[in-house]
N, C-alpha and C positions, 0 to 999 in steps of 0.2 A: 429543438435547442442545439446550437453548434456549440461545441467543446473548444474552449482555447487552451493552445496549448503553449509552454514557452520550453523550447532546448537550451540545455546548459551544458555542454561539453568543449572539453579545448581543444579538439579537434575538428576543425572545418570541414573535412571529408564528412566526419561523421552525422556533424549537423544538415549537412545538405542533403544526407541520405537519407535519413528522418526526416527533413522536410520534404521533401520526394514523396516517402511513402504515403506521410500523413495527409500529405496535401490532395489526395486522389479520393478520398475520404470525404463523403458530404455533410457527416457530420463533425466535422474535427478542421479547425482552423490553428494554424501556427500562427502564431502573432508574434512571438520574437525569438532571437538567436542569442544566448549568453556563451563570451569564453572560459570564465572563470565563475565561482562563488561568490562575489564581492560584486560582478554584473549580475550575475543572477538575481540576487539582492533584491536590487536597486530596480531592474525591471520588473520582478515580482510587485514591488510594491508602485510601480508608474501604471504595468499595463493591468494588470489584476488577471494574471490566467487561474481558468479553473484548475489545472494537471501542471506540472512542473515534471519533466524527464530529467533525470539530474547524475552526471556522472559523479564516481567519488574522486579520481584525482584531478585536480586542476589546480593552476597555479593560482596564488595571493592566498583565495579561500578553498578549503575543498567542498566537496558535494556535502559532507556528513555536519560542518561547520555551517554550513551553507544552509540546511536545512532545521538545524536547532534556530536560525536568525529565523528562516520563515516561520516558524512554530510561535513566533515572538508577535506575531501580526495578528493574534486571535482569531476570532470569527471569519476573520476577510482572508484567511492564508490560503495557499491552493493546495491540493492534493500533492503529493510527492511519490515519484517510482524513483527508485531509483535504478540506473542503469549502467552494467560496468562489464567491465573485459574479466572480471576477477571474481571466481568463486569462492571467496574469502570468508569463511565463518563469521570470524570476526565483526568485518564491515558490517555482516548483513544484522547481527546482533545487536549493533550499536544504530543501526539505522531503525531496526524494528525498534526499539525503546524510545527514539526520540521522534516516531509516529508517521518514518514510511508506510505507504497505503500496499507497497509491495516492492519488486526489484525484477530484474531482468538481465538474463545476460545481453550484450549488444549482438552474437550470432545467432540469438533467436527466430530471428526472420519477421517479414514483413505483419504475417499474422498476430505474431505475440505483441509486437508493438501496439497495433491498433487496440488491439484486448486490453493492452496494460493499461491502455488510456481510458478506454470507456470503464474499466473496473475500477479504478482510481473514482473517477467519475461519478460510477453511479454509486460504489462505495459493498457492491453485489458478490464479487467475484475475486479469487484474487489470480496472479498471473502462477503461471508455475506451481501449484499446488504441489506437488512433489517435493519440489524443491525444498519451499518453506515449509514443511511437515519435518523433511529431514534437518532443516537447520533447527526448530524447534524441538525434535527431539535429544536435541545436545544440551537443553536446560535444564538444568538439574532443579527440581521441587522447593522452593523456599517457603513456604506456607504450608499449613495444616489442609487439606481436603475439606475440612468442617465448615470452613469459609465460603463454602458454593452455600450454605444456608440461606443466604441473601435472595437467592434464584428459586424459583418454580423448578417443579420436576420436568414440567415441558420445557424450559429456559435449558436447563442445564443440558436435556438432551440434545437444543442447539448449539449451546458452546462446546461440547462435544464432536459434533457433528461438522461447525466450524473450525475446530482444531485440527481435525482430519484432512481438512482441506476441499471441505463439499461447498458445492456453490448453492445459491437459494433454491434454484431447480431441482437439483436435488436434497438438498435437507426437505423440501417441500414432498418430495417424491417417497424418503425413506420414514418421515411422521406422518404422513397421508394426510397433510393439511394444505392449503393454498398458499399462493407464494405470498398473498396481502397478510396474511398470517403470521407466516415465517417474518417479513419487515418489520412486523409489530412487536415479534418478540425479539428480533434483533435492537431495535429502538430503547425497549426494556432493559434489554441487557446492558446496552452501552450505558443507560443513566445509571443501573444500578452500580454497576462496577465501573463506572467515572472512567470510561476510558472513548475513545474518539474513533475507531474504524475497526474492522475485520482484524486485523494483524493485530492489534493490542489483543482484542478478546482470547483468541488464540496463543497469544503470550501467555495469558494470563491462566490459561487454562493449564499451560504446559508448569507453568511457576507453582499452581496451586497444587498440584499432585491430581487436578482431575484427569487427566488422561496419561497415560504413560506406554512404554514400549512394550 
């Protein structure tokens, strides 16, 4: 299956560079390039990409507002990965709160860029988990850990490992279960917690007090 990608960045040089990197991947196709948030939303509605690589600072509509607009598309909305030059915690917190599947710094290199696309499409891994965990550690618990009673003990184990930045394969190895079992647990967790992806599972874990420093 080919992953359809839309690039949204106000710098033509960045869009061209990303397009060249992704264009050599057999399972990825760049279907469009948007130069601002307004165009990103319009092109997403028209082209129905699987993944949008979205800059934060863009004219007319920034990436965070465009992310909120894309969420309103419902079940047909693309997965969004924020790609930025700014390692700003406030930006990332807002992106996570609005359903971004991950984030990446622009200087992370070609390998992480392609990993970001595949991770967002599959929902199985987070790009730069160490950075994600660092940001999540700054979130203070808002609810009591007793809310985890909605989860089974094994689901709770999975949530803790997700919040620690572990991939599905790492979770399977840690719990001595198959990848299929991990995916089943993740699906049940998303349903019980009413969250959309792994980032939101991790965000819920830190906010609930299930994990801490």
